[in-house]
N, C-alpha and C positions, 0 to 999 in steps of 0.2 A: 461787855465790861459796865455801856453804866446799871447804875443804883439809887434809884434815888434812896437815897437819907434821909436829902432840909423838909423841911417844911413851906413851903409859901413864904416869899416874901407878905415880912410884916406881922409874921407873929410869935419875934421875938423868941426866940427858940431856935438854938445853935444844930439841935436832935431834937426829931419827936420822947424819946426818952431813954434815959440812962440805960449804958448799953457796956457788959463786961469790955465789948472788941474792939477793939482800936478802927480808926474811923477816921483813912488818910482822904484830903478832900487835898487835888489836881486842878488848879485854877488855871486856866488857861485862857485859849483866842482864838477865829477861828482861820480869824488873818496871820499866826506869830506859826510858822517854823520849825524850831525851835521846841515846839508841845503840840505837833502835830508831827513828828519824829518819837519821840514819847511816846502814843497815842498805842503801837504795837507792843510797845516794853510795859504797857501800867496794864493793860489786859494782857502782859504771861504773864504777870505779880497775881492777875486778880485769879486767871484760874488758880496759881500757883496754893495762893496760900485764900483760899473760897473758907475756910472754916477757922482759920483767922485774923480779918482783916475785911474791914467795906472799906470798896473805894466810892467813892463822889464824883464826877466832872460834873464843876462852877469854870460857864461860859462868865467870865466878865465881863461884855458888853450887853449879856443879855440877863445876869445878875447883879450889880455893879456892888453889892449894901452886904455881899456876902465880901466881896474884895476889899470893903472901905472896913468891915465887923473885924475882918482881920489882916489889917494895914498890906490887905499887896499891896504890888508900887512895879511889880512886872512877872508876865509870862514865858517863861510855866513858872511857874512855882507852885512846893507843894507844902501839908502841912497838915501833920496830923495828930489826932484828940484822940486820947486819953479817958473816959470819964466825963468828957464834954468843952470838957478843952484843949487849948493847942502843946502842946509837952514840946511838937518839936518844929521845923519849918528846912524844906530847897527851896533855890529860886536857883534861876535859867536851868538850860538841862543838865541834865545829871545822868551816871550812868548805874545803869541795875548792881552793882553792887557799891554803890552809895547812899543806895534805899534801902539792900539791906540793912548797910550796918547801922542809915539810920531805927528801922529799924525791930533792929531784934531783935533788943533791951523789954520793948513793951508787943509784945507775942506771944502768948502760952505757949511753950514749949512743951503741954502735954496732946495740945489739937495737930500741932503742925501735922504733914503730912506723912506715913508710906515711901515708904526711901523702896524705888524699884531696878528688882537684882539682874 
């Protein structure tokens, strides 16, 4: 699930380039039970939406600058970026349907995975 899309700290840019693909930032911490329980849910989402969504895991203990930049005060937190700007946010442990409702308006329906019959 871990796809590094963020530049090294201190570069000033949140994403290395503008991309039409939305990016979901998963703010977590190794000691957070709720965040650990969301790992498998996000791994499944990453596989399911691999053509339409990028997901990056950010540990707030090792990368506090990203948490500060996006005002993340609790983990887990999901921040959806579109055109390098935060457009949606979910805080705390959330369910797959909640995440899918948040993402739906921002994912390109043309690139959806075909349904398996």
